[in-house]
N, C-alpha and C positions, 0 to 999 in steps of 0.2 A: 398793497398800495393803499395809503391812507388819504384823509381829506387834505392834508397839507400839500400833497403832491398835486391834487386837483386844483388847488389855489395857484400853485406855481405855474401849471400849464395854462390856466385861464389867463393869468397875467401876461404870460409870454404871447399867447394868441392875440390879446388885445394890443400889445405893442406891435406885433406883426401887422395887425389891421391898420394901425395909425401910420406905420411906415409905408403902407400901400396907398396912403391917401384917403382912407375911409374914415370919416369923422361923423359918427352918428350924433344927432342933436337931441331928439326926444324919443320917447318910447314908440311913437307911431312912425318915426322917420328911420328907425334903425334898420340897417341892412347887414347881413352876415358877410364876412369875407368869403371869397370864392371857395376856399377849401372847406367851408362849413355848410355850404348850401345843400349839399347832398345829405348831410346829417339832419337838416331841418325837415327834409322830406321823409325821414325815417322815424319821426315822432309817432307815438302811439296813435292808433286809428281814431280814438275818441277825441283827439285834440284837433280843433278846426285850424285850417291854414290861415296864416296872417294875410290880411287883405289891405289894400290901400284905402285912404280916406278921401272921399269926394270933396270938391271945393266948398260945399256948404254944410258938409257933415261935421258935427261937433266931435272933438277929440274924446276918446274914451280911455283916458290914461289909467284910471283905477282898474278897469276891466282888463286892460292890456297887461299891467303889472301883475295883477293876480294870476292871470293865465301863465305868465312867464315863471312865476314862483312855482306854480303847480307843475308846469312842464319840467322844471329843474328837479323837483322832487320825484317825478315819475321816471326820469331818465338817469338819475344819479346811480342807480344800481348797475347800469350798463357800462359805466366808465371804469374799466378794469385795468387797462394797460397804462404803464407810466408814460408812454409817448402818444397816448390817445388825445385827440383834440377835445376840449370841453364843448358842451352843447351850446347851440346858439342862444338858448334862453339864459344861460349863465353869463355869457358875454354881454348880452343885451342889458341885463340887470346891472352888471358892473359898470357899463358905459353910462347908464342912466344915473347911477349913484355918484358919478363924478361931479354932479351939480347939486347944490344944496336942496332944492325942492325935489329933485329926483331921489336923493338919498332918503328924504323923509317919506316919499311914496313907497320906496322899497321896504323900509323898516315897518311902516304901518301895514303893508300888505303881508309881510312875514307874520305879524301878530294876528292878522285877520283871517288868513286862509290856510295856514298849516294845520292839518287835522291832528287830533289828539292821538289817534290809534296808530299812526305811522311810526315805526320804530326809528326811522331815520330823520324825522321831522326836526328835532332840536339840533342834530348834527348839521343838517342843511342850513339852518339859521346861522350857526357858527361859521360854516363854510362860506356862505355868501357874505356875511358881514366882515369876516376876517380879511377878505381880499378887497373890500370896498375902501375908498380913501377915508382917512380919519375925518370925522365930522367937525365942522367949525363950532365955535361957541354958540353962534346964532342958531345953528341947526339943532344942537343939543337943547337949547332953550325952547325952541319951537316944538321939539319932540316932547319935552317935559310938559309944556302947556297943553299939547293935544291929548296926552295921556291923562293928565291931571290926577296922578296917583295919590291915594290916601287909604287909610284903614277902611273907610266906608266903601271905596271902590272894590277893595278885596272881598268885602262881604256881599257885594252886589253881583248880579249876573251869574248866579250859582249854576244855572243850567248850561253855561258855556265855559267849562274849565279849560278848553283849548286856548282861549284868548289869554287867560291868566298864565297858563303854562308857557305860552309863547312869549308873553311879556317878561316873565322871569328869565327865559333863555336869552332874550335880547339884552336885558339889563346886565346879565352876567357877562355876555360877550363884550359889551361896551365897557364895563368896569375893567375887564382884563386888558383891553386895548388902550384905555385911557388912564393908566395908573399915574398917580400923582395929583396935582391940583385939579385937573379936569375930572378925575374920579371923585374927589372930595366934593366939588360943586355939583356933581350929578347925584350924589346921595343926599337929596333934600330930606327934610323931616317927613314930608308926605310919602316919598319913595321908601324911606326906612319903615314907616308905619305900615305901608302897603305890604312890604316883604315880611315883616314880623307877623302881621295879621294873617298872612297866607300860611303861616306855620301852625296856626291854631287848629286843633281838632277837638271835636266833641267826643263823648263816650256814651256807650249804651249801658244798660243796667248791669251787664256782666263785666264791664270794665274794658272790653275790647273795642276796637275802632273798625267799622265796616261800612261798606256801601251795599245798597240793594239794587240789583239790576232789574230790568224790565221783566225778566223771566222769573224773578223771585228767588234767585240763588244767592247765597251768601258769597261774597267775593273773597273770603279767606282762601278759597281755591283760586288758582291762577287763571282768572278769566279777564277779558278786556273790560275796562270800565266804561260801560255804555248805559244809557237810560238815566232815570232820575236818581238823586242821591237821598240818603237818609237825612231827615231834617236836623238831626243832632250833629251832623258833620258840617263844619264850616269851610273846609278846604279839601279838594280832591288830592290824593297822594301825589299825582304828577305835578300839581301846582306847588305842593309843599317841597317836593324834590328840587325843582328849578328855582324856587324862591331861596332855598337854602344854599344852592350852588351860587346864586347871584350874590348873597351876603358873603359867602366865602371869597368870591372874586373881589368884591369891594374891599374886604379886609386885607387884601394884598397891599393896600396903602395904609401906612401906620396910623394916620389920623382917623381914617374910617374905622380901622380895627378898634381903636379906643372908643369911638362913638358907639359902635355896635355892641361892644363888651359891656357898656354901661346900661344897655337896654335890658329887657326881660328875656333875652334870647337863651341864656343858659338854662333857665327853668323850662322853657319850651323844648329845648334839645334833650334835656334829661328825660322828658316823657317820650320823646320820639326814638331814642336810642334803644328802647326795648323792642323795637321792630327789627333789629339787626338780624335776627334769625327767624323772621316771620315766614309763614308758608306762602303768603301772597308776595310775589317777587317785586312788585312795584313798591309795596310798603317796606320790603327788605332793603331796597335801595335807599329809601328815606332813612331807615335805621342805621345803615352803614355810614351814610354821609353825616348824620347827626353825631354818631359816636366818633367819627374821625375829627369833626370840628371841635368836639369837647376835649379830645386828646391833644389836638394840634393848634387850635386857634383861640377858642373862647373857653378858657379854663374856669371851671366852677370851683370856688373854695370848698374844701372838704371832700371833694369827689376823688375817689381813687382812680388813677389812670388805668385804662383797660389792660395794658401789657403787664401790670403788676398783679393781676388777679386771674389771668387765663391759665388753664392747665395745658402745658405743652409736653407733658411727660411721655406721651405716646407718639409725638411728632418727631421724626428723624430726618425728614426732607421737607423743605418749604421753598417758597419763592425767595429769591436772593434780593434782599433790600439794599445791599451794598453797591450794586452795579446798575441801579436804575436811577432815572432823574427824579427830582422832587415832585414832578408833575403827576407821577403815578402813585395812587393810593394803595397801600397794602394793609390788610387787616392785621390786628395784633397777633392772631393765630398764624399768620404767614401763609395762608392758603387761599385767600380771596383778594382779587385785585380789581381796581376800577380806574378809568381814565376820564377826567372832566376837563382836560386841556384840549386846545385846538390842534396839538401835535399828535403824531402817531406813535404812542409810547409802547415800549417792549419790555418784557421781563422774562427771566429764565429760572429754572430750578437750581437749588444749591448742589445737586448731585449730578455727576457726569458718568456716562457709561461707555465702555469700549467693546465689550463682547456680550453675547447672550441674547435673550428674548425679554423685552420689558413692556410694561403696560401701565397706563394711567388714564384717569377719566376727568372730565370737566363738566360741571353743571352750568348750563346757560342761564344767567340771571337776566340779561338783556339780549334782545334778538337782532341787534344791529351788526355792524361790520367788525368782526374780530378775525385775525388770522392766527390759528392755534396749531401747534404741531411740534416739530423737532428742529433744533438749531445745533451748530457745532462751535467749537472753540474759534474757528476761523470766520464765523458769521459776523457781519457788520450791520449795525442798525443806525439809521439816520432819522431820528424822530421828527425833526423839523422839515426834512425833505420828503417825508411820507414813505420811507422804506423800512420794512420790518421783517417779520418771519416769513420766509418764502420769497423774499425779494433779492436773494443772491443765490449763488450756486451751491452754498453750503447749508441750506435750510429748505424745509418743505412744510407747507401749512394747509390746513382745512379752513375754508370760509363758508359757513353755513347760511349766511345772509344772502350772499350773491351766488351761492351754489357753485363754488369754484375750488379747485386745487391749485395752490401757488408753488412755483419753483422757478428760481432765477428770474424773478420779476415778470414772469409770464404765467398765464392762467389757462386752465381748461375746465369745462363744465363737468360736474359730477351729477349723479342721478338721485341723490337724496333730496327730499323736500326741504324747503327753507326751515331752519331751526326755529324753535319757539322757546319762550321762557319755561324753564323746568326740564328741557331736554338734556340728555346725557350724551356727550361725545366721547368716544373711546379712541385711544391712540396706542397702537402696537408697533414696536420696533424690533425686528428680527435681524440682528447683526450677523447671525450665522448664515442665513439665506439671502441677506442684503435686500430686505423688503420692508416697506411700511404699510400698515393697514389703518384705515379710518372707519369708525363705526358711528352711526347715529341711532341711539336707543337699541343697540345690539345688532343693527343691520349694517353689514360691511360693504365697502366699495372694493373694486379690484385693487390689487397691490400696486404700490408706487415704488419705482426703482431708480428714477433718474438722479436723485441726489447722490447715490453711491458712486457715480462716475467722478465725483469731486471729493467726497468725504466718506471715510470708512470707520472713523472712530471719533471719540470725544463728543458724544451727543448729549444734549440737554433737552428736557421738556421746556417749551417756550411759547410765548404768545405776544401778539401786538393788538392794540386797542384803538379804534376810532373814538371820537368824542362821545362821552356819556355811556360807555359800555362797561360791563362788569361780568365776571364769571368766578366760579369757585373750583379749585383744583383738589383732586384726591389722588395722592401718591401712594396710597395703601394704608394710611393710618386708620381707615374705616373700611368696611366691606364695599366692594364694587357693586354697582347696580347691574351691569351687563358684562361680566367677565367673559373673555373669549374661551372657546372650547379647545385650549391647548395649554401646555405648561408654560408659565411665564414667571418673571421676577418682578418685584415691586421695589421702587426706590426706598420706601420706608423700611423694608426688611433688611436692606444692605447698607444704607447710609447711616451716618452718625453725626450729631451736632452737639457741641458743648453747650451748656446751659446759657452762657453769655452770647453764643452765636444764634440762639433762637429768639433773642429779644429784638422786637421791632420798635425801636425807640421813637417816641414822638419827635416832631420836627424841632421844637425848642430845645430839647435835651440833646439831640444830635448836633445842633449848631453850637451849643455850649461846649460839648466835647471837642469839636473842631477848633474852637477858639483857644482851648487849653493846649492843644497839640503844638509842639515846637518843631518846626521843620528846619533841618540843618541847612546852613548856608551852602550855596552851590549844589543843591539837590535837584533832581530831575523835576521839571515843572509839571510832568504828567503823573508819575507815580509817587513823587515826593519821598521816595525811599532810597534809591540808588543815586550816586553822584552824577551830575550832568557832565558826561565825558564824551559826548558824541556831537559831531557836526554833520548836518545834512547838505548834500551837494545835488544840484548846482546852486541852490538858493543861499547856502551858507548859514542858515539858522541853526542854533544850538540849544543849550539849556535842557537837553533831554539825555537819558541814559541809552546805552546800546540795546538793552532789553526792550524798551519802549520803541526805539527806532525800528527794530525788526518787525514790530507789529503794525507799522505804518507803511502805506504805499504812497501817500501824498503828505506834504508838509502841513502840519496843523495851523501854521501861521499864515503862509502865503498860498497854500493849495497847489503848489507846484509838485510835479511828479518827482519822487526821490530816486536818484540814479546811483548814488553812493552814500554810504554811512561811514564816516571817518572818525575813528577813535582818537581822542586827544589825550595823550598820556600826561600825567603830572599836572592835571588841570588846576588842582587846588593850590599848588605852590608856585606856579609859573606866573611872573608879573606880566609877561607878554607872550603872544602866540609864537614868536620866533624862538623862545626858549623851550617851548614844549615840543613833544614829538608826536607826529600824526601817523596813524596807521589805517589804511583803507581796508574795510571789510565788505 
């Protein structure tokens, strides 16, 4: 279950509260609906209970909003079921944000209090802002005035990178929500200079970029970024990452893309893309995103695109870039994936297995919410509804952040510790014994069998990603770190891909190819290959082929349940339905 699902449930709960006659007015007046009062008593013991305000006591709006934000961050890991009510703190923040001043308070609090070290911090920022009402022009103007962003601001307050990281996350979320003229007006010269300056990094005498922790250790090892920074560094890698993501979101509007492209961004990204294989996993994220932007958004004249120079000769199985949405980023090698969208994006391997024993590994690049495991041909993924791997009866997933095993949209706790950056998760599928095994750094969990009550063949390696999460897959093209002590097969040893099938084309080239494609008249609106010869009953919608119709349970246009699929013979030549023949299948 992803963050989109939490937003959907939060909105539904707020509507139920309004229907019940509950209309909160300010942060100090908010009362939870009856069904949520028990949940408020279940908040962590360190969180003080909300108390009323005396007649002469001044309101403490800022303190209240800050505590609601931190409460939401603390409890977000416990929201695991798709039908679970959102926490009181989230409802309270959404209600508060329905008014202009309240929205400003929420945004300023998100920037002020979300800690740098929490792996779910930026995702919670996106989660809360994505459900809040769209801000008015006045609210955006007031936010811009209060932040007063500029290049000088980016260079100031170096000891507080959390504030800059959070500012980048907020700007990126707003840019995505306000595509068009509102996004153009939000990218002021000061904001653009602030984001560009946040990408600047200094260098040491050996040409590498590093931080010094309070313990004196070089952070080229995957350690948390705490303590003071080396004076030659102008930006913390987390600040760089979310400034880059914000620029990417602003560039979704064509006018902004042109403005950003005319800046110095390409030269800065060219320096940062060398971090794409860095041993420090935070810098590796920066390098991944910098390389992706140079390949897909901000093209640098004379630079060779990454897919043109990678060596894929030993890669026979990779992530399938043809059946994922444009929101999921896949590396040119086809083995690393990242989600920076607010939806719950999923991807699967190009190779499918029906018999035997199979194993693959995943390296955790970010330690937030990802559901990784096995899916089948019958699995259905709804990215904007928050459903991914493990959210139907045909898939099963391991969640190392919330320490859960997912099957059929239900979860159960497992005994592994929370995963960390650099951890290796192993996935064993034994189709002979009908069991799945999950490993963390070689340590196994008890076998899982429940998925085999619904599916016995057609299995793919697959994963779903919450916002700002990233991992790398190993299907056997290189040695495994923790291979199990039994005989198994690897995808890479048994799969094969033609050279053209291995190419992960950049976005602009993929779109150019789609524009050149000619789709025959009267072709299926889903696959665009077969003729549209099928009518769905009882709704009567058509324009699809019988093959696609059999893959659907509900009509893609009206969402009604499909009871019959009617083949319409001689569709192409019949001037009227009466002249054609219908056959019910």
